Phi, psi and omega in degrees: 000130177271112188290352179271357176248161177295136168301164176311311187294333178283338189284150183289148184275125180274140190250124170287104188286348174279323185218073186298143180257097181296329180295318177295328176285330177298334187254001190291159165269299170240139176265116186294148175267146172289158186278331182276125178302331182300339185263002186284326173304310181300316178301312174305319180285332170294317178299315181294322176299312178300313177307312183298330180267351181301318184297331179279328179279327180220085176310119183252306182084146181236025184291330180292325183283330183276346176295123179303324183294338183257000186289346176297332178296336181294337181245018177276077190276329178240118173234147182234142182265109187236118165303131186310328190249019175298138186282003162285330185254348182218135178253109183290333181287320179263358182044057174206157173288149183226062185305325182298327181292306176308312180296316178296320179293320179294323178292320185286321193262323184241001181089010177087164184247132174283332185211149179227124166273114173277100182276133192232320190261293181291138010255040179261328191294140187107349171301328172209193185276013175299137173260183189302324187291320179302327181289343167269307185303331190271357187271103179304133171083010187285328177297318178298322176300312186298317180296325174294322181285326175298315182299335183271002177094013177263128171280142192253128175256135169271162179258131181242111175260100186292339190276356182282081176236009186249004177261187179303145180263140171245235172277175176302150180312318186293313181294320179292328177290318179296319180292321178292318176299325183279325176295328184254002180054041183294147171278325185218177183215127181260129181263085187303124180069001188257153175268338183197157174263147180301140186299326175293320181297313174308312177302313183300314184287325173301318177296320183288319190221079182310129184086006180301140174271106178269118179246116170280157181268322181260179188291128185282125169307138175309319183305334181255014182299326184286351182251348186248115180289337188217162174199155182279150163252072191269132180052050173267102173279136185264164176276168187297315164267123189304129180265196180244145175283123189310298190301317185292323177301325176289309181231103183294343177273357174277123178273137178232159179231112174295136180198139173226100194294328189261358181285147179257342178235135193239012187292327178295316180296313185292316180294320178293311179306312184295319180289335181263355176076033178240189185246188179226160168252131174261115185228085186270344174236104185265093177056043178098357186248121184285114177237053194290161180273146176280164181300316181296313168307312170302322174297313181302313182300323180295321181294317182297315180294327174303309185290314181293324182286322179291320179252038186297322185293316181293320184288328184284324186236000175286168180284118186265125175247102171286143182058054184290149186295140178231178176294137181313319177305318176301307177304315179295332185268010179084030178256132179231151180216156165248142175244146180230118187231138172200139173046049169086351180253140181225125176258127177252105180270115193242147174226158183242112175267002182277174180266012181219151175302150177240126178230018177279183178293140183253309181279152176291155171302133183086004175307133183287151180086178181239150183281119180254349179202134171212145186270000180093206175302148182267115184291159177304130179059019179241199182231161173210177184212142169227151179233127179242152179224135181284156175299142175086006179251141184272144181291134179294149180303333181280348182298304178308307175297326173293318177304316184293326180288316178296329181282332175290316185299309174307319184290328187259333184226088185284116181303330183289334182264351184296140186287124182257003176285160177286124183285079188295151171232146176250139171273121186255140180290134175280147185249126179253000177090180186269172174277169184239356181226174179274158177283165166292172183296323188273007179296154173272123185268126173254115187290155174290156186129194184261126171242122178272124186239136166261117182251139177235146185208155168272132184281092177263178180289348179283346191070190175246317179243240176254013182277152175280125187288333179224134171238125179056026178273147178266112171046075176305134183234154171313144000282354181285344173249132175077016179266165183279133181240159172232142172221146176259135176232157175243115173274120178247112181246137176260005174204164181292149172224144181239138178246142178298146177281344182221151177290152175300135181264160178304319176300315184293317180293321183301319181294321176302317180292321177291322184277334184253350189053035177301135173211116178299150178307320179242114192262001181307123174073001186290123177053043197272352185221065179299140181250317182174155180312314185276354183282148174307134180288140182224188188050040166240147180269175185297325176295324174295322172300312177297324176300314173301315181306312181300319184304317180272354185083015180246203181205181172271145175284153165294172181288330177283320171300317181302308188291320185289322174302313181299315179301320185285320187292313178073232187291345183282353186281115184265115181230048176290147182044061185307130173228151170304150175251127163301145177236165171271047178241054176276135175228154180219139171242018179093340180246322181231135176249131177220157182231147178262132180252146178240151167106328189072179183213180185268356178257148176209117175286144182248175166082000175205137176280354175284353185283159170300146181300134183227183179082162175299137183228146179296165180307326185282349188273133181234140178233141181266127180240123174287133183284123168272165181251173173059033169093353186280355173277351174287114187234151176295340190249012179233122170236207175204169172220165187262161171220156180226142174273132180242117186282000000 
């Protein structure tokens, strides 16, 4: 299978206009459009015939969409998937959430977010026995963060991981979800890995939080369309001539979000979303991997959102004509449009699939009404808009402000000059300095020079360092996902380094606390689970470990120093009651902060490959941990050992 081309299930469903297959259309992601414009009227007629029969094949009902409390979801056009500890949202130096920073960036670059998914547990869950609910409940100030985002106009979604069955058990998932949604007053729930929610769960959540938006990840079955107000349009490949998104064509009030998580260009998603009157997901940090949006794609989204928000009522309830008739010159140039018409006003959502800007005529000769708004030339791979008004009808109030906004956007952000390249980021290792004292006699000495290392790791969605594990791929699957990988590294030392043969114990750390009165700024989970004086100290965060190291005149080893020392030590390397070890290999790319762990642990979550790596591990194995804040990095399965620089 070529991962750079859509899988069969992702491809648009082609319709035989002479003998349409209703069942195939019922399960489509996108219903493909014919290439020949002469076939478009027949294609539209088949679409309408198919939609008229859906109710007989799949009784849907519209009560969820008619309920006032849930109608916010219909205009939730832009949603962002945000790791709770994204460095736009959390400041590790100040140990506090910074929602104002996230929201300002969203407004400036994307035109703001209508919804935000606060991703919390994966890919850290499984490091110890904490379950997905713990990774929300243990966060100090989370309810205040949710309220702040809501007060700024963003709906807040929580994340549900149904595969989390191998960590500690609490109440049933349904009871936990109802409690969590109620505690945090969440607006929506993202159904990770699911096509649909259990019917009883839907009822329970609706009773607890009327109007809640349930958003499925996979393609939602038509039979459940009436219960889920939103769904992802994930890995939906469009036809060459743009088609229609099946679920939204059946129920216009059902909101969907186009997303291709590993793709670095989003023009096709944006154009498909725009023509269909649906939204997109902005997901720039995919489980710790930077997949940022280019300036050009962000500018297209700003323009799209301005139009969709201004004309939301027309787009939701106006008569929708996909592949509306245009001027022959426009059609020949690769220009396509959807029209939305109601009460004399028509909005023409226009896209340009060609490789050059288009400034020619768009509307056909004799098109009714007069043009009261135009965005000007349609940029290559971009979008445009026209609004026409029939004689005798008043101009809607939103037309003037939208025209002014689009004009201001053109004046300050020339689409033709917008940078379409991928905005690379480098993860930079933090530098904590050298040790100030000498090592104990039993420390393992790593001599100066070049040391070749063979490093093994499991290919998770996090990658290992700052590389993207997948680029422009359509749904990576095993064996490309979760298999064991190997990389060779070279450790270069200009001086000898000594690494402790054993981890720091509880007794040693307790002495440090007693003699220095050490108290971390955030005490959440600090030393929360003592085992015994000789056991490795755990429930310490990276800063706690660094504080101890400074006190004894040492430092933490890097992951390479740790590995080479373990290889040289052989039987002298002590791993009784193994726990993962913090290393001085902390990196940040400005959005994600991560640390490389060594050693493995005595704990291993079972029943799902999505969990963090567990169990005892050989010295060559490395695991990448995305750093949580506010004490959540303190784990029963993470300790540390020391290193010293020898001049």
